[in-house]
C-alpha beads as a LAMMPS data file, in Angstrom:
LAMMPS data file: protein, C-alpha beads

424 atoms
423 bonds

1 atom types
1 bond types

-500.0 500.0 xlo xhi
-500.0 500.0 ylo yhi
-500.0 500.0 zlo zhi

Masses

1 110.0

Atoms # bond

1 1 1 0.000 0.000 0.000
2 1 1 1.545 3.321 -1.073
3 1 1 -0.064 5.023 1.949
4 1 1 1.221 2.648 4.586
5 1 1 -1.281 3.581 7.297
6 1 1 -4.237 3.726 4.890
7 1 1 -6.364 1.296 6.900
8 1 1 -5.849 2.903 10.314
9 1 1 -6.653 6.362 8.909
10 1 1 -9.822 5.167 7.111
11 1 1 -12.065 5.529 10.158
12 1 1 -15.105 6.344 7.997
13 1 1 -16.138 6.219 4.337
14 1 1 -15.341 9.905 3.720
15 1 1 -11.757 9.547 4.920
16 1 1 -11.387 6.327 2.961
17 1 1 -12.532 8.095 -0.218
18 1 1 -10.130 10.983 0.405
19 1 1 -7.182 8.628 0.927
20 1 1 -8.163 6.564 -2.118
21 1 1 -8.126 9.703 -4.262
22 1 1 -4.758 10.744 -2.811
23 1 1 -3.349 7.278 -3.496
24 1 1 -4.149 7.647 -7.199
25 1 1 -2.280 10.939 -7.249
26 1 1 0.783 9.296 -5.721
27 1 1 0.672 6.426 -8.194
28 1 1 0.576 8.914 -11.068
29 1 1 3.921 10.370 -9.903
30 1 1 5.869 7.294 -11.104
31 1 1 8.372 8.570 -13.730
32 1 1 8.366 5.237 -15.544
33 1 1 4.812 5.922 -16.768
34 1 1 6.044 8.896 -18.764
35 1 1 9.533 7.793 -19.783
36 1 1 8.133 4.749 -21.599
37 1 1 6.108 7.126 -23.784
38 1 1 9.249 9.066 -24.720
39 1 1 11.738 6.231 -25.297
40 1 1 10.319 3.948 -27.995
41 1 1 12.131 1.397 -30.160
42 1 1 15.547 2.979 -29.579
43 1 1 14.199 6.451 -30.382
44 1 1 13.869 9.420 -28.069
45 1 1 10.566 11.024 -29.032
46 1 1 10.521 14.692 -28.066
47 1 1 7.783 17.257 -28.837
48 1 1 9.666 18.741 -31.803
49 1 1 12.340 16.139 -32.495
50 1 1 12.886 12.403 -32.839
51 1 1 16.383 11.218 -31.914
52 1 1 17.775 7.885 -33.073
53 1 1 19.656 6.558 -30.047
54 1 1 21.417 3.887 -32.104
55 1 1 23.602 6.462 -33.851
56 1 1 25.541 7.196 -30.657
57 1 1 28.511 5.201 -29.443
58 1 1 27.523 5.592 -25.804
59 1 1 24.432 6.625 -23.848
60 1 1 25.513 8.338 -20.630
61 1 1 23.133 9.216 -17.799
62 1 1 23.292 11.941 -15.181
63 1 1 20.274 11.471 -12.901
64 1 1 19.739 13.960 -10.079
65 1 1 16.928 14.419 -7.568
66 1 1 14.387 12.628 -5.433
67 1 1 13.337 10.480 -8.400
68 1 1 16.910 9.922 -9.619
69 1 1 16.974 6.164 -9.119
70 1 1 13.508 5.472 -10.518
71 1 1 14.269 7.621 -13.558
72 1 1 17.661 6.009 -14.204
73 1 1 16.254 2.511 -13.742
74 1 1 13.377 3.215 -16.120
75 1 1 15.639 4.643 -18.824
76 1 1 18.033 1.701 -18.483
77 1 1 15.118 -0.692 -19.003
78 1 1 14.121 1.031 -22.270
79 1 1 17.571 1.613 -23.762
80 1 1 21.032 0.209 -23.039
81 1 1 22.804 2.753 -20.853
82 1 1 26.603 2.498 -20.881
83 1 1 27.286 4.303 -17.610
84 1 1 25.882 6.944 -15.333
85 1 1 25.838 8.930 -12.104
86 1 1 22.882 8.960 -9.715
87 1 1 22.646 11.731 -7.115
88 1 1 20.059 10.936 -4.448
89 1 1 19.005 12.430 -1.079
90 1 1 18.680 8.941 0.438
91 1 1 20.814 5.827 0.374
92 1 1 19.743 3.415 -2.347
93 1 1 20.922 -0.041 -3.279
94 1 1 21.716 -0.132 -6.985
95 1 1 22.568 -3.517 -8.464
96 1 1 23.721 -2.117 -11.780
97 1 1 27.487 -1.535 -11.470
98 1 1 27.347 0.866 -14.417
99 1 1 25.891 3.527 -12.096
100 1 1 27.882 5.458 -9.535
101 1 1 25.630 6.565 -6.667
102 1 1 26.271 9.617 -4.490
103 1 1 24.044 10.413 -1.507
104 1 1 24.004 14.179 -0.980
105 1 1 22.292 16.774 1.220
106 1 1 18.657 17.853 1.188
107 1 1 17.072 20.330 1.883
108 1 1 20.463 21.855 2.652
109 1 1 23.615 21.149 0.620
110 1 1 26.415 19.283 2.361
111 1 1 29.962 18.212 1.530
112 1 1 28.642 15.380 -0.624
113 1 1 26.672 17.938 -2.643
114 1 1 30.003 19.462 -3.634
115 1 1 31.399 15.983 -4.364
116 1 1 28.345 15.398 -6.566
117 1 1 28.867 18.620 -8.515
118 1 1 32.560 17.947 -9.097
119 1 1 31.854 14.337 -10.077
120 1 1 29.261 15.388 -12.655
121 1 1 31.596 18.003 -14.158
122 1 1 34.387 15.422 -14.400
123 1 1 32.032 12.806 -15.850
124 1 1 30.734 15.202 -18.511
125 1 1 34.336 15.845 -19.497
126 1 1 34.623 12.215 -20.639
127 1 1 31.739 12.547 -23.131
128 1 1 32.671 12.896 -26.811
129 1 1 30.844 14.153 -29.891
130 1 1 29.808 10.556 -30.557
131 1 1 28.013 10.199 -27.217
132 1 1 24.624 11.312 -25.920
133 1 1 24.180 12.497 -22.338
134 1 1 20.716 12.048 -20.886
135 1 1 20.125 14.338 -17.927
136 1 1 17.291 13.056 -15.723
137 1 1 16.202 15.861 -13.419
138 1 1 13.718 15.773 -10.535
139 1 1 12.876 17.650 -7.334
140 1 1 15.558 18.341 -4.740
141 1 1 18.368 18.786 -7.249
142 1 1 19.214 22.334 -6.166
143 1 1 20.647 21.205 -2.831
144 1 1 21.937 17.824 -4.009
145 1 1 24.369 19.409 -6.480
146 1 1 26.240 22.394 -5.110
147 1 1 29.380 24.286 -6.060
148 1 1 29.373 27.617 -4.183
149 1 1 30.878 30.570 -6.018
150 1 1 32.738 33.113 -3.901
151 1 1 31.281 31.820 -0.632
152 1 1 31.782 28.821 1.633
153 1 1 29.504 25.815 1.978
154 1 1 28.530 26.999 5.455
155 1 1 27.540 30.403 4.084
156 1 1 25.488 28.716 1.363
157 1 1 23.770 26.511 3.960
158 1 1 22.876 29.478 6.179
159 1 1 21.519 31.473 3.240
160 1 1 19.427 28.517 2.060
161 1 1 17.963 28.009 5.537
162 1 1 17.034 31.689 5.861
163 1 1 15.337 31.651 2.454
164 1 1 13.377 28.471 3.190
165 1 1 12.071 29.909 6.453
166 1 1 11.248 33.345 5.030
167 1 1 8.181 32.385 3.001
168 1 1 9.943 33.078 -0.314
169 1 1 8.710 31.177 -3.363
170 1 1 10.868 28.449 -4.913
171 1 1 11.475 30.730 -7.898
172 1 1 12.836 33.411 -5.577
173 1 1 14.922 30.947 -3.586
174 1 1 16.430 29.500 -6.748
175 1 1 17.184 32.943 -8.164
176 1 1 19.487 33.562 -5.222
177 1 1 20.927 30.042 -5.412
178 1 1 21.779 30.471 -9.103
179 1 1 23.781 33.608 -8.404
180 1 1 25.830 31.926 -5.694
181 1 1 26.746 28.865 -7.769
182 1 1 29.237 27.693 -10.380
183 1 1 26.885 25.059 -11.816
184 1 1 23.318 26.361 -11.586
185 1 1 21.478 28.512 -14.103
186 1 1 22.965 26.563 -17.018
187 1 1 26.585 26.945 -15.922
188 1 1 26.949 23.161 -15.639
189 1 1 26.814 22.883 -19.440
190 1 1 29.329 25.585 -20.327
191 1 1 32.122 23.103 -21.127
192 1 1 29.883 20.301 -22.447
193 1 1 30.963 19.130 -25.921
194 1 1 28.679 16.147 -26.513
195 1 1 25.042 16.036 -27.545
196 1 1 22.637 16.058 -24.627
197 1 1 18.965 16.122 -23.679
198 1 1 17.424 16.900 -20.300
199 1 1 14.249 15.054 -19.266
200 1 1 12.625 16.817 -16.347
201 1 1 10.043 15.986 -13.688
202 1 1 8.652 19.335 -12.621
203 1 1 8.602 20.163 -8.909
204 1 1 7.918 23.851 -9.593
205 1 1 4.527 25.524 -9.915
206 1 1 4.072 26.552 -13.552
207 1 1 6.814 24.134 -14.729
208 1 1 9.371 26.925 -15.149
209 1 1 12.479 25.185 -16.508
210 1 1 14.725 28.008 -15.329
211 1 1 13.648 27.296 -11.737
212 1 1 13.467 23.486 -11.718
213 1 1 16.790 22.296 -10.244
214 1 1 17.787 25.985 -10.341
215 1 1 17.974 25.711 -14.133
216 1 1 21.013 23.441 -13.927
217 1 1 20.614 22.145 -17.504
218 1 1 18.661 25.119 -18.832
219 1 1 19.527 28.801 -18.539
220 1 1 18.546 31.754 -16.375
221 1 1 16.484 34.885 -16.989
222 1 1 17.115 36.504 -13.602
223 1 1 19.984 38.758 -12.536
224 1 1 22.233 39.560 -9.596
225 1 1 20.021 42.605 -8.992
226 1 1 16.971 40.330 -8.767
227 1 1 18.786 38.176 -6.218
228 1 1 19.602 41.178 -4.024
229 1 1 16.057 42.527 -4.258
230 1 1 14.729 39.167 -3.043
231 1 1 16.996 39.283 0.001
232 1 1 15.783 42.822 0.713
233 1 1 12.133 41.864 0.169
234 1 1 12.286 39.231 2.915
235 1 1 14.544 41.338 5.177
236 1 1 17.407 38.893 4.787
237 1 1 20.004 41.348 3.482
238 1 1 21.196 41.962 7.065
239 1 1 20.960 38.313 8.083
240 1 1 22.827 36.497 5.303
241 1 1 26.627 36.193 5.601
242 1 1 28.568 39.272 4.427
243 1 1 30.332 37.284 1.704
244 1 1 26.946 36.469 0.143
245 1 1 26.030 40.132 -0.234
246 1 1 29.572 40.964 -1.370
247 1 1 29.435 38.344 -4.117
248 1 1 26.016 39.511 -5.317
249 1 1 27.174 43.158 -5.276
250 1 1 30.200 42.230 -7.411
251 1 1 27.793 40.666 -9.894
252 1 1 25.607 43.771 -9.944
253 1 1 28.721 45.838 -10.726
254 1 1 29.563 43.505 -13.616
255 1 1 32.714 42.127 -12.015
256 1 1 31.277 38.600 -12.069
257 1 1 29.701 37.159 -15.212
258 1 1 25.937 36.729 -15.279
259 1 1 24.305 33.323 -15.620
260 1 1 23.853 32.002 -19.206
261 1 1 20.812 33.488 -20.929
262 1 1 20.594 31.061 -23.874
263 1 1 19.410 27.440 -23.832
264 1 1 22.164 25.042 -24.928
265 1 1 20.357 21.678 -25.031
266 1 1 16.724 20.513 -25.299
267 1 1 14.924 20.468 -21.927
268 1 1 11.603 18.614 -21.826
269 1 1 9.155 18.460 -18.925
270 1 1 7.958 14.852 -19.049
271 1 1 5.469 15.070 -16.167
272 1 1 4.149 17.541 -13.621
273 1 1 1.716 17.976 -10.753
274 1 1 -1.117 18.235 -13.292
275 1 1 -0.748 14.524 -14.089
276 1 1 -1.403 13.706 -10.428
277 1 1 -4.500 15.915 -10.392
278 1 1 -5.877 14.300 -13.550
279 1 1 -5.595 10.846 -11.960
280 1 1 -7.202 12.098 -8.757
281 1 1 -10.092 13.725 -10.612
282 1 1 -10.794 10.518 -12.512
283 1 1 -10.905 8.513 -9.284
284 1 1 -13.130 11.036 -7.482
285 1 1 -15.617 11.025 -10.346
286 1 1 -15.737 7.225 -10.294
287 1 1 -16.561 7.459 -6.597
288 1 1 -19.517 9.673 -7.474
289 1 1 -18.189 13.114 -6.537
290 1 1 -18.688 16.383 -8.368
291 1 1 -15.126 17.616 -8.750
292 1 1 -13.459 21.013 -8.815
293 1 1 -9.717 21.094 -9.593
294 1 1 -7.511 23.918 -8.320
295 1 1 -4.089 23.936 -9.995
296 1 1 -0.843 25.719 -9.208
297 1 1 -1.484 26.696 -5.594
298 1 1 1.505 28.713 -4.427
299 1 1 0.535 31.255 -1.782
300 1 1 1.211 31.328 1.946
301 1 1 -0.670 28.676 3.938
302 1 1 -2.527 31.338 5.911
303 1 1 -3.991 32.982 2.792
304 1 1 -4.472 29.687 0.985
305 1 1 -6.365 28.090 3.860
306 1 1 -8.748 31.050 3.994
307 1 1 -9.382 30.811 0.262
308 1 1 -9.867 27.043 0.282
309 1 1 -12.295 27.115 3.216
310 1 1 -14.499 29.659 1.420
311 1 1 -15.043 27.434 -1.628
312 1 1 -18.452 25.869 -2.151
313 1 1 -18.831 22.566 -0.316
314 1 1 -22.068 20.716 -0.981
315 1 1 -23.098 17.080 -0.770
316 1 1 -20.842 14.633 -2.641
317 1 1 -18.471 17.449 -3.644
318 1 1 -14.676 17.193 -3.902
319 1 1 -12.083 19.925 -4.342
320 1 1 -8.776 18.569 -5.630
321 1 1 -5.749 20.840 -5.425
322 1 1 -2.065 20.739 -6.192
323 1 1 1.046 22.889 -6.150
324 1 1 3.270 24.133 -3.374
325 1 1 2.318 26.524 -0.597
326 1 1 4.784 28.459 1.545
327 1 1 5.140 28.861 5.301
328 1 1 6.699 31.719 7.245
329 1 1 8.375 29.905 10.135
330 1 1 8.039 31.906 13.337
331 1 1 7.725 29.123 15.920
332 1 1 9.987 26.275 16.989
333 1 1 7.585 23.368 16.465
334 1 1 7.608 20.448 14.035
335 1 1 5.562 20.255 10.880
336 1 1 5.439 21.020 7.189
337 1 1 3.388 23.056 4.766
338 1 1 0.947 20.180 4.151
339 1 1 0.274 19.433 7.805
340 1 1 -0.139 23.126 8.601
341 1 1 -2.412 23.661 5.599
342 1 1 -4.693 20.784 6.653
343 1 1 -4.846 22.102 10.200
344 1 1 -5.658 25.650 9.074
345 1 1 -8.339 24.644 6.541
346 1 1 -9.946 22.252 9.036
347 1 1 -9.916 24.931 11.738
348 1 1 -11.580 27.441 9.392
349 1 1 -14.245 24.932 8.326
350 1 1 -14.875 23.960 11.931
351 1 1 -15.561 27.583 12.840
352 1 1 -18.093 27.657 9.977
353 1 1 -19.695 24.417 11.276
354 1 1 -18.866 22.687 7.976
355 1 1 -18.198 18.953 8.065
356 1 1 -15.590 18.060 5.449
357 1 1 -12.516 15.882 5.181
358 1 1 -9.258 17.704 4.427
359 1 1 -6.044 15.986 3.345
360 1 1 -2.763 17.158 1.852
361 1 1 0.631 15.557 1.343
362 1 1 3.956 15.907 -0.430
363 1 1 4.395 13.415 -3.250
364 1 1 7.992 12.856 -2.114
365 1 1 6.675 11.432 1.164
366 1 1 8.384 14.041 3.341
367 1 1 6.625 17.097 4.751
368 1 1 8.834 19.745 6.337
369 1 1 11.041 18.594 9.207
370 1 1 9.026 15.416 9.819
371 1 1 9.051 11.838 8.563
372 1 1 5.414 12.025 7.461
373 1 1 4.018 12.956 4.043
374 1 1 1.150 15.091 5.310
375 1 1 -2.088 14.794 7.225
376 1 1 -5.840 14.121 7.054
377 1 1 -8.552 15.544 9.334
378 1 1 -12.315 15.848 9.520
379 1 1 -13.486 19.332 10.417
380 1 1 -16.217 18.228 12.832
381 1 1 -13.636 16.562 15.075
382 1 1 -12.608 18.334 18.266
383 1 1 -9.965 21.001 17.635
384 1 1 -8.831 22.087 21.088
385 1 1 -5.991 24.582 21.438
386 1 1 -5.416 24.717 17.671
387 1 1 -4.150 28.308 17.804
388 1 1 -1.377 27.272 20.180
389 1 1 -0.112 24.690 17.699
390 1 1 -0.407 27.026 14.705
391 1 1 1.380 29.908 16.441
392 1 1 4.356 27.637 17.098
393 1 1 4.329 26.033 13.609
394 1 1 3.696 22.790 15.473
395 1 1 1.075 21.066 13.308
396 1 1 2.945 17.757 13.531
397 1 1 2.496 17.513 17.283
398 1 1 -1.225 18.278 16.968
399 1 1 -1.739 15.376 14.561
400 1 1 0.607 13.136 16.515
401 1 1 -1.519 13.690 19.625
402 1 1 -4.958 13.484 18.023
403 1 1 -4.250 11.300 14.961
404 1 1 -4.176 12.051 11.237
405 1 1 -0.537 11.886 10.125
406 1 1 -0.163 10.259 6.694
407 1 1 2.834 7.960 6.338
408 1 1 4.173 6.797 2.971
409 1 1 7.871 6.652 3.616
410 1 1 10.261 8.033 1.017
411 1 1 8.477 7.612 -2.330
412 1 1 11.435 8.121 -4.662
413 1 1 9.587 10.724 -6.689
414 1 1 8.395 14.319 -6.401
415 1 1 5.640 16.200 -8.223
416 1 1 4.884 18.850 -5.599
417 1 1 1.932 18.549 -3.187
418 1 1 -1.557 17.150 -3.687
419 1 1 -4.677 17.499 -1.596
420 1 1 -8.443 17.138 -1.302
421 1 1 -11.319 18.768 0.530
422 1 1 -14.428 16.621 0.230
423 1 1 -17.928 16.420 1.624
424 1 1 -19.516 12.990 1.633

Bonds

1 1 1 2
2 1 2 3
3 1 3 4
4 1 4 5
5 1 5 6
6 1 6 7
7 1 7 8
8 1 8 9
9 1 9 10
10 1 10 11
11 1 11 12
12 1 12 13
13 1 13 14
14 1 14 15
15 1 15 16
16 1 16 17
17 1 17 18
18 1 18 19
19 1 19 20
20 1 20 21
21 1 21 22
22 1 22 23
23 1 23 24
24 1 24 25
25 1 25 26
26 1 26 27
27 1 27 28
28 1 28 29
29 1 29 30
30 1 30 31
31 1 31 32
32 1 32 33
33 1 33 34
34 1 34 35
35 1 35 36
36 1 36 37
37 1 37 38
38 1 38 39
39 1 39 40
40 1 40 41
41 1 41 42
42 1 42 43
43 1 43 44
44 1 44 45
45 1 45 46
46 1 46 47
47 1 47 48
48 1 48 49
49 1 49 50
50 1 50 51
51 1 51 52
52 1 52 53
53 1 53 54
54 1 54 55
55 1 55 56
56 1 56 57
57 1 57 58
58 1 58 59
59 1 59 60
60 1 60 61
61 1 61 62
62 1 62 63
63 1 63 64
64 1 64 65
65 1 65 66
66 1 66 67
67 1 67 68
68 1 68 69
69 1 69 70
70 1 70 71
71 1 71 72
72 1 72 73
73 1 73 74
74 1 74 75
75 1 75 76
76 1 76 77
77 1 77 78
78 1 78 79
79 1 79 80
80 1 80 81
81 1 81 82
82 1 82 83
83 1 83 84
84 1 84 85
85 1 85 86
86 1 86 87
87 1 87 88
88 1 88 89
89 1 89 90
90 1 90 91
91 1 91 92
92 1 92 93
93 1 93 94
94 1 94 95
95 1 95 96
96 1 96 97
97 1 97 98
98 1 98 99
99 1 99 100
100 1 100 101
101 1 101 102
102 1 102 103
103 1 103 104
104 1 104 105
105 1 105 106
106 1 106 107
107 1 107 108
108 1 108 109
109 1 109 110
110 1 110 111
111 1 111 112
112 1 112 113
113 1 113 114
114 1 114 115
115 1 115 116
116 1 116 117
117 1 117 118
118 1 118 119
119 1 119 120
120 1 120 121
121 1 121 122
122 1 122 123
123 1 123 124
124 1 124 125
125 1 125 126
126 1 126 127
127 1 127 128
128 1 128 129
129 1 129 130
130 1 130 131
131 1 131 132
132 1 132 133
133 1 133 134
134 1 134 135
135 1 135 136
136 1 136 137
137 1 137 138
138 1 138 139
139 1 139 140
140 1 140 141
141 1 141 142
142 1 142 143
143 1 143 144
144 1 144 145
145 1 145 146
146 1 146 147
147 1 147 148
148 1 148 149
149 1 149 150
150 1 150 151
151 1 151 152
152 1 152 153
153 1 153 154
154 1 154 155
155 1 155 156
156 1 156 157
157 1 157 158
158 1 158 159
159 1 159 160
160 1 160 161
161 1 161 162
162 1 162 163
163 1 163 164
164 1 164 165
165 1 165 166
166 1 166 167
167 1 167 168
168 1 168 169
169 1 169 170
170 1 170 171
171 1 171 172
172 1 172 173
173 1 173 174
174 1 174 175
175 1 175 176
176 1 176 177
177 1 177 178
178 1 178 179
179 1 179 180
180 1 180 181
181 1 181 182
182 1 182 183
183 1 183 184
184 1 184 185
185 1 185 186
186 1 186 187
187 1 187 188
188 1 188 189
189 1 189 190
190 1 190 191
191 1 191 192
192 1 192 193
193 1 193 194
194 1 194 195
195 1 195 196
196 1 196 197
197 1 197 198
198 1 198 199
199 1 199 200
200 1 200 201
201 1 201 202
202 1 202 203
203 1 203 204
204 1 204 205
205 1 205 206
206 1 206 207
207 1 207 208
208 1 208 209
209 1 209 210
210 1 210 211
211 1 211 212
212 1 212 213
213 1 213 214
214 1 214 215
215 1 215 216
216 1 216 217
217 1 217 218
218 1 218 219
219 1 219 220
220 1 220 221
221 1 221 222
222 1 222 223
223 1 223 224
224 1 224 225
225 1 225 226
226 1 226 227
227 1 227 228
228 1 228 229
229 1 229 230
230 1 230 231
231 1 231 232
232 1 232 233
233 1 233 234
234 1 234 235
235 1 235 236
236 1 236 237
237 1 237 238
238 1 238 239
239 1 239 240
240 1 240 241
241 1 241 242
242 1 242 243
243 1 243 244
244 1 244 245
245 1 245 246
246 1 246 247
247 1 247 248
248 1 248 249
249 1 249 250
250 1 250 251
251 1 251 252
252 1 252 253
253 1 253 254
254 1 254 255
255 1 255 256
256 1 256 257
257 1 257 258
258 1 258 259
259 1 259 260
260 1 260 261
261 1 261 262
262 1 262 263
263 1 263 264
264 1 264 265
265 1 265 266
266 1 266 267
267 1 267 268
268 1 268 269
269 1 269 270
270 1 270 271
271 1 271 272
272 1 272 273
273 1 273 274
274 1 274 275
275 1 275 276
276 1 276 277
277 1 277 278
278 1 278 279
279 1 279 280
280 1 280 281
281 1 281 282
282 1 282 283
283 1 283 284
284 1 284 285
285 1 285 286
286 1 286 287
287 1 287 288
288 1 288 289
289 1 289 290
290 1 290 291
291 1 291 292
292 1 292 293
293 1 293 294
294 1 294 295
295 1 295 296
296 1 296 297
297 1 297 298
298 1 298 299
299 1 299 300
300 1 300 301
301 1 301 302
302 1 302 303
303 1 303 304
304 1 304 305
305 1 305 306
306 1 306 307
307 1 307 308
308 1 308 309
309 1 309 310
310 1 310 311
311 1 311 312
312 1 312 313
313 1 313 314
314 1 314 315
315 1 315 316
316 1 316 317
317 1 317 318
318 1 318 319
319 1 319 320
320 1 320 321
321 1 321 322
322 1 322 323
323 1 323 324
324 1 324 325
325 1 325 326
326 1 326 327
327 1 327 328
328 1 328 329
329 1 329 330
330 1 330 331
331 1 331 332
332 1 332 333
333 1 333 334
334 1 334 335
335 1 335 336
336 1 336 337
337 1 337 338
338 1 338 339
339 1 339 340
340 1 340 341
341 1 341 342
342 1 342 343
343 1 343 344
344 1 344 345
345 1 345 346
346 1 346 347
347 1 347 348
348 1 348 349
349 1 349 350
350 1 350 351
351 1 351 352
352 1 352 353
353 1 353 354
354 1 354 355
355 1 355 356
356 1 356 357
357 1 357 358
358 1 358 359
359 1 359 360
360 1 360 361
361 1 361 362
362 1 362 363
363 1 363 364
364 1 364 365
365 1 365 366
366 1 366 367
367 1 367 368
368 1 368 369
369 1 369 370
370 1 370 371
371 1 371 372
372 1 372 373
373 1 373 374
374 1 374 375
375 1 375 376
376 1 376 377
377 1 377 378
378 1 378 379
379 1 379 380
380 1 380 381
381 1 381 382
382 1 382 383
383 1 383 384
384 1 384 385
385 1 385 386
386 1 386 387
387 1 387 388
388 1 388 389
389 1 389 390
390 1 390 391
391 1 391 392
392 1 392 393
393 1 393 394
394 1 394 395
395 1 395 396
396 1 396 397
397 1 397 398
398 1 398 399
399 1 399 400
400 1 400 401
401 1 401 402
402 1 402 403
403 1 403 404
404 1 404 405
405 1 405 406
406 1 406 407
407 1 407 408
408 1 408 409
409 1 409 410
410 1 410 411
411 1 411 412
412 1 412 413
413 1 413 414
414 1 414 415
415 1 415 416
416 1 416 417
417 1 417 418
418 1 418 419
419 1 419 420
420 1 420 421
421 1 421 422
422 1 422 423
423 1 423 424
């Protein structure tokens, strides 16, 4: 069972329906479903191009992200891969000796993230004009591959932590990351001489290729000035290490080259959060619900919960949503954006005397600083002292005490967050 505590959470038919719909969304996040549509009979079938893989001497793979192993394994099953590197946030057992596996840091880069970056650069240097490099990119890549430019790893870690806690969007966070890196924003490809294609699982709202994996295999349309303005916007300009601001200021003055502004290789989004929502909608309709789909959620959990709780909720009605909300961390509690979103929506519905089931989870199986994917709650259940938990960003402890934490374990994929609000 992909939701490991499915049975214990299904305390009534409404919760069972909600979890069943969520399960279909998780199943739709399997990269193999989409890669088999692209790699057919030794051809790579892209939207505007069909590449004969047999004309290359070697097929080399660089797979980075939360879905790195599943993507590499799927590609290797469809075409004979000669060798490759897999960069993963968790330890994985790979039987195929052709793949070198590096476990690196997430959500913050670590020393192995630098090892990963250097290893990829060295590996790409072995590729010739007769080879094809397949980049397989998925969520989490920005921290897994790191080569700080002009700053130390510790300074990069501190800056990343401040950005993640500030409520900044992933696009804003990655803008800053790109301008503190030697490999992001397309810089990784500057010395690449072989042919290459990047196949991407989108973990960014709107599927912006310049933000996914911080545009590692794409290019960048932001500037050093944009990066500084983001730090100012979230009042981080006085909190980040001095070397960070110094480096960005040098870039603004033109003393450091900007990120590449032209795309060097084809980048193709093979799947996104929308595919999860389509599968969820189909399941909800089969269960007899009238369905409303809300795509690309991206606002702060406080605003989003207010908006979601105001939507029409009538008998046998299901709202399906997906994207990635943000949280401004002010407390010291445990939790994640999904758990906090469920708690806030449920609290709002409870105050309106509405009885609905609310569930939300991260498709990677990890929500915030917890080992759970998300949470499920019914708004007519008792919600004592909710404000205390919300004020301390401590949604995890609320659900741990009263029940509702969804456990999947690490899923090996990532297509943002998915959720439902349904009335039976």
